[in-house]
C-alpha positions in Angstrom: 56.8 125.8 269.1 55.5 122.2 268.9 57.4 119.6 270.9 57.3 115.9 270.2 58.3 113.3 273.0 61.4 111.7 271.8 61.1 108.7 274.3 58.8 107.6 276.6 59.2 105.0 279.8 56.5 104.2 282.1 57.8 104.6 285.5 56.7 106.4 288.8 60.1 108.2 289.5 60.7 110.9 292.1 64.1 112.3 290.6 65.9 111.7 287.4 69.7 112.5 286.4 71.5 112.2 282.9 74.8 110.5 282.8 77.5 112.3 280.9 76.9 112.4 277.1 73.3 111.8 277.7 73.6 108.2 277.2 71.6 107.1 280.1 69.0 108.3 282.4 68.9 107.1 286.1 65.6 107.3 287.8 65.0 107.3 291.7 61.9 105.1 292.4 60.3 104.3 295.8 62.0 100.9 296.0 64.6 100.7 293.2 67.0 102.6 290.7 66.2 102.4 287.4 68.9 102.7 284.5 67.5 103.6 281.1 69.9 103.3 278.2 68.7 105.9 275.6 70.4 104.3 272.7 69.0 100.6 273.1 65.9 101.4 274.9 66.9 98.7 277.6 66.0 99.4 281.3 68.0 97.9 284.3 66.1 97.8 287.6 68.0 97.6 290.8 66.2 96.9 294.2 67.1 99.5 297.0 65.8 100.1 300.5 62.5 101.9 300.0 62.5 105.6 300.6 60.3 108.6 301.0 59.7 111.1 298.0 60.2 114.4 300.1 63.4 112.9 302.0 65.8 111.8 299.6 68.2 113.4 297.0 70.3 111.9 294.2 73.5 113.6 292.8 75.7 112.2 290.0 79.3 112.8 290.0 80.6 114.8 287.0 82.4 111.8 285.6 79.3 109.8 285.9 80.7 107.0 287.9 79.3 107.5 291.1 75.7 108.5 292.2 75.2 110.0 295.7 71.7 109.1 297.2 70.9 110.8 300.4 68.4 109.7 303.0 67.2 112.5 305.4 65.2 110.1 307.6 68.0 107.6 307.9 71.0 110.1 308.2 73.0 108.4 305.6 74.4 109.1 302.0 74.5 106.2 299.9 77.3 105.9 297.3 76.4 103.7 294.1 78.8 102.4 291.3 77.1 103.5 288.1 78.9 101.2 285.7 78.3 98.1 287.8 74.8 99.2 289.1 75.9 98.6 292.9 75.7 100.1 296.2 79.3 100.4 297.5 79.3 102.7 300.4 76.9 104.0 303.0 78.0 107.2 304.9 76.7 107.4 308.4 78.5 110.6 309.4 76.6 113.5 307.8 73.5 113.8 309.8 70.3 114.7 308.2 71.3 115.8 304.7 69.1 118.1 302.8 71.3 119.3 299.9 74.2 118.0 297.9 76.7 119.3 295.6 80.0 118.1 293.9 82.7 120.6 292.9 83.2 120.8 289.2 87.1 119.6 289.8 85.7 116.4 291.4 87.6 117.1 294.7 84.8 117.7 297.2 81.1 116.7 298.1 79.2 119.3 300.1 76.2 118.4 302.2 73.7 120.8 303.3 72.1 119.6 306.6 68.8 120.1 308.6 70.7 121.6 311.5 72.3 124.4 309.5 75.5 122.9 309.1 77.5 122.1 305.9 79.8 119.0 305.6 82.6 118.9 303.4 84.1 115.5 302.3 87.1 114.9 300.1 86.6 112.8 297.1 87.3 109.8 296.3 87.7 108.5 299.7 84.8 110.4 301.1 86.6 111.5 304.2 85.0 114.3 306.4 87.3 117.2 306.3 85.1 120.0 307.5 81.7 120.5 309.3 80.5 123.9 310.4 77.3 125.8 311.0 76.6 128.1 308.2 73.0 129.0 308.9 70.8 129.4 312.2 68.2 127.1 310.5 68.2 124.3 307.7 70.9 124.6 304.8 68.7 123.7 301.9 71.0 125.1 299.1 74.7 124.3 298.2 76.4 124.9 294.9 80.0 125.1 293.9 81.4 127.8 291.5 82.7 126.7 288.0 86.4 126.9 289.1 85.5 125.1 292.6 86.9 127.8 294.8 83.7 129.0 296.0 80.8 127.2 297.9 77.5 129.1 298.0 75.0 128.0 300.6 71.4 129.0 301.4 69.3 128.6 304.5 66.0 128.9 306.3 67.5 132.1 307.8 66.6 133.7 304.7 70.5 134.3 304.0 72.8 133.4 301.1 76.3 133.0 302.1 79.6 132.8 299.8 82.4 130.5 301.2 86.0 130.2 299.9 87.3 126.6 299.6 90.9 126.7 300.2 93.7 124.1 301.4 95.3 124.8 304.6 99.0 124.8 304.2 99.6 123.5 307.9 96.9 120.9 308.0 96.7 120.1 304.4 92.9 120.0 304.8 90.3 122.2 303.1 88.8 125.1 305.4 85.9 127.0 304.5 86.1 130.8 305.2 83.3 133.2 304.9 83.6 135.7 302.1 80.2 137.5 301.9 76.6 137.3 302.9 73.6 138.4 300.9 70.6 139.6 302.4 67.1 140.6 300.8 64.9 137.4 300.7 62.0 137.4 303.2 61.8 133.7 303.6 64.2 130.6 303.5 66.2 129.8 300.3 65.5 126.8 298.4 68.0 126.9 295.6 71.5 128.4 294.2 73.2 128.4 290.8 76.3 130.0 289.7 76.6 131.5 286.2 79.1 129.9 283.7 81.7 132.5 284.3 81.3 132.4 288.0 80.6 136.3 288.2 77.1 135.9 289.2 75.0 133.8 291.7 71.0 133.2 291.6 69.1 132.4 294.6 65.4 131.1 294.7 63.4 131.8 297.7 60.2 130.5 299.3 59.3 134.2 299.4 58.3 133.8 295.5 61.5 135.6 294.4 64.7 134.9 292.6 67.7 137.4 293.1 70.8 137.8 291.2 73.8 138.7 293.1 77.0 140.1 291.3 80.2 138.6 292.8 83.6 140.4 293.5 85.9 137.9 295.3 89.6 138.9 294.8 92.7 136.8 295.9 93.6 133.2 295.2 
């Protein structure tokens, strides 16, 4: 097939994200965020504290209203208000964050950390509700299942783990409980994704393999 570039924007960007409806693209550049309106072609640049390419990640909330920007070197997660193009909050309680995921139901933000922990924060107030060690080494991958009931993590210890996210009836806070551990990779895990029906999980490892895991998690 012959592909034609629909639109082009000169920019040196490290990462990119579509807003819902693909109306806009947000580009992470060294010293700014660029908001590119795909209908009008207009771009808006917002200055930010300069960062480093390999130490930052961006993640857009499912409603498109907030952008999470993690800085591993500074041990922070910035929260940007997308409609007003403004930094509104800086979290300093998550340590060296390597990976981010927002649950599809919009309730949780998970942060995989350099020390092998995963932190769970409640949205929208971003209150830390759980922080536990899930891997012996760096937690590079985190992702929620389509129904938001499961969290998968992948670590430098070559393991993929599946956690149930549930509300404690006593404490009224979410609790991560281990459901399963998948072994087979010979090196660390870099990426994870659930199938749309939540019945399968794929993991991408530094060993040059991708592995597909069938899931069978029973109970509420």
